[in-house]
C-alpha positions in Angstrom: -6.2 -30.3 -5.1 -4.7 -28.8 -1.8 -6.3 -25.3 -2.9 -9.8 -26.8 -3.2 -9.3 -28.8 -0.1 -8.3 -25.6 1.8 -11.4 -23.7 0.4 -13.9 -26.4 1.6 -11.9 -26.4 5.0 -12.3 -22.7 5.1 -16.0 -22.6 4.2 -16.6 -25.6 6.7 -15.2 -23.5 9.5 -17.3 -20.5 8.6 -20.3 -22.5 8.8 -19.3 -24.2 12.0 -18.6 -20.8 13.4 -22.0 -19.3 12.1 -23.8 -22.2 13.8 -22.0 -21.7 17.1 -22.7 -17.8 17.1 -26.4 -18.7 16.2 -26.8 -21.3 19.0 -25.2 -18.8 21.6 -27.2 -15.8 20.5 -30.4 -17.2 19.2 -30.9 -20.5 21.1 -31.7 -19.1 24.6 -34.5 -16.9 23.0 -36.0 -20.0 21.1 -35.8 -22.0 24.3 -38.2 -19.5 25.9 -40.9 -20.0 23.1 -43.9 -21.9 23.6 -43.1 -25.6 22.8 -45.7 -25.4 19.7 -44.2 -22.2 18.4 -41.6 -23.6 16.0 -44.0 -26.4 14.9 -46.8 -23.7 14.0 -44.2 -21.5 12.3 -42.9 -24.3 10.0 -46.5 -25.4 9.1 -47.1 -21.8 8.0 -43.7 -21.4 6.2 -44.5 -24.6 4.5 -47.6 -23.3 3.0 -46.0 -20.0 1.9 -42.9 -22.1 0.4 -45.5 -24.4 -1.4 -47.9 -21.6 -2.7 -45.8 -18.6 -2.7 -48.6 -16.9 -1.0 -48.2 -15.7 2.6 -52.0 -15.4 3.2 -52.4 -19.0 2.5 -50.0 -19.7 5.5 -52.2 -17.8 7.9 -55.9 -18.7 7.3 -58.2 -21.7 7.5 -60.3 -22.5 4.7 -63.4 -24.6 4.4 -65.6 -25.3 1.5 -69.3 -24.6 2.0 -71.7 -27.3 1.2 -75.1 -26.3 -0.6 -77.7 -28.3 1.2 -80.1 -30.1 -1.1 -83.3 -28.1 -1.9 -81.4 -24.8 -1.0 -80.5 -22.2 -3.4 -76.8 -20.6 -3.0 -78.4 -17.4 -1.5 -80.6 -19.5 0.9 -77.5 -21.6 2.0 -75.4 -18.5 2.6 -78.1 -17.0 4.8 -78.4 -20.1 6.6 -74.6 -20.2 7.0 -74.8 -16.6 8.5 -77.4 -17.5 10.9 -75.4 -20.6 12.1 -72.3 -18.5 12.6 -74.4 -16.1 14.8 -75.8 -18.8 16.9 -72.7 -20.6 17.5 -70.9 -17.4 18.3 -73.5 -16.8 20.9 -72.8 -20.1 22.4 -69.1 -19.3 22.7 -69.9 -15.7 23.9 -68.7 -14.2 20.8 -71.0 -11.2 19.7 -71.4 -10.3 16.1 -70.1 -6.8 16.1 -70.0 -5.9 12.3 -71.0 -7.4 8.9 -70.5 -6.2 5.4 -71.3 -7.6 2.0 -68.7 -6.3 -0.3 -69.5 -5.6 -4.0 -66.9 -7.1 -6.4 -66.4 -6.1 -9.8 -67.0 -9.7 -11.0 -70.2 -10.0 -9.2 -69.0 -12.8 -7.0 -70.4 -12.8 -3.5 -68.0 -11.6 -0.5 -69.3 -11.1 2.9 -67.2 -10.3 6.0 -68.6 -10.9 9.7 -66.8 -9.7 12.7 -67.3 -11.3 16.2 -65.7 -10.3 19.5 -65.9 -11.2 23.3 -65.3 -7.9 25.1 -64.0 -9.4 28.4 -61.6 -11.8 26.6 -60.4 -8.9 24.3 -59.7 -7.1 27.3 -57.5 -9.8 28.9 -55.4 -9.9 25.8 -55.2 -6.1 25.3 -53.8 -6.0 29.0 -51.3 -8.5 28.0 -50.1 -7.0 24.8 -51.7 -3.9 23.0 -50.7 -5.3 19.6 -53.4 -7.9 20.0 -55.7 -5.1 18.8 -54.7 -5.6 15.1 -56.2 -9.0 15.4 -59.8 -7.8 16.8 -62.4 -8.4 16.2 -62.3 -11.9 14.8 -63.3 -12.3 11.4 -64.9 -14.8 9.1 -65.3 -14.4 5.5 -67.5 -16.0 2.8 -66.2 -15.8 -0.6 -67.7 -17.2 -3.8 -65.1 -18.5 -6.2 -65.4 -17.9 -10.2 -66.5 -21.6 -10.4 -69.3 -21.1 -8.2 -68.0 -22.8 -5.1 -68.1 -21.0 -1.8 -65.3 -21.0 0.8 -65.4 -19.9 4.4 -62.1 -18.4 5.7 -61.1 -17.2 9.1 -57.5 -16.6 10.5 -55.5 -19.6 11.9 -55.1 -18.7 15.5 -52.6 -21.2 16.5 -49.8 -18.6 16.3 -51.6 -16.1 18.3 -51.9 -18.6 21.2 -48.5 -20.5 20.8 -46.3 -18.2 18.4 -44.3 -16.4 21.3 -43.6 -17.1 24.8 -46.1 -19.5 26.8 -49.3 -17.6 27.8 -50.6 -18.0 31.3 -53.2 -20.8 31.8 -55.9 -18.1 31.9 -55.0 -16.4 28.6 -54.4 -19.9 26.9 -58.0 -21.1 28.0 -59.6 -18.0 27.1 -57.8 -17.7 23.5 -58.4 -21.5 23.2 -62.4 -20.8 23.8 -62.1 -18.1 21.1 -60.4 -20.3 18.7 -62.7 -23.2 19.3 -65.6 -20.8 18.8 -64.5 -19.4 15.4 -63.5 -22.8 14.0 -66.8 -24.3 15.2 -68.8 -21.5 13.6 -66.8 -22.0 10.5 -67.2 -25.8 10.3 -70.8 -25.9 11.1 -71.7 -23.0 8.8 -69.8 -24.7 5.9 -71.6 -27.9 6.6 -75.1 -26.2 6.9 -75.7 -27.7 10.1 -76.2 -26.2 13.7 
């Protein structure tokens, strides 16, 4: 019994020591992060743990409604027009688009949007932001006929590191709001 008690005491001491080392080495860096960083990382990680799919932790997805009296094709064209119009309202120009053929014949379309002035501000802060540009929205038809609109979740871009300057947070929030509004309005079929 003393032997088992000794093992548990030893393991407990190692755990406490690891926690102290972690708090001393990692703690100060965590304290520098934006106040929303850890909650946003936890939301992402929870989706990854639940689904096993890292992409599901990094995207937003909305089911598209096919308005009464419209074909699926008309509803998709309407959604694309709505995205372009809403994008213009937010200063996001459509810079590229591509309908991609899929072996199963299901519809897949990618549309890219960008605000050159906002992009420049973010690239002056960190060149690595180029990997996230331009912002994209995808429309995908599922095998059951449902259509979903996807875009990248932008919360970690804005709050995943050190707190951004007020100007960058405002500009980034404007892009996020524009992208999410495009997505929501296009999915609903209304302008």
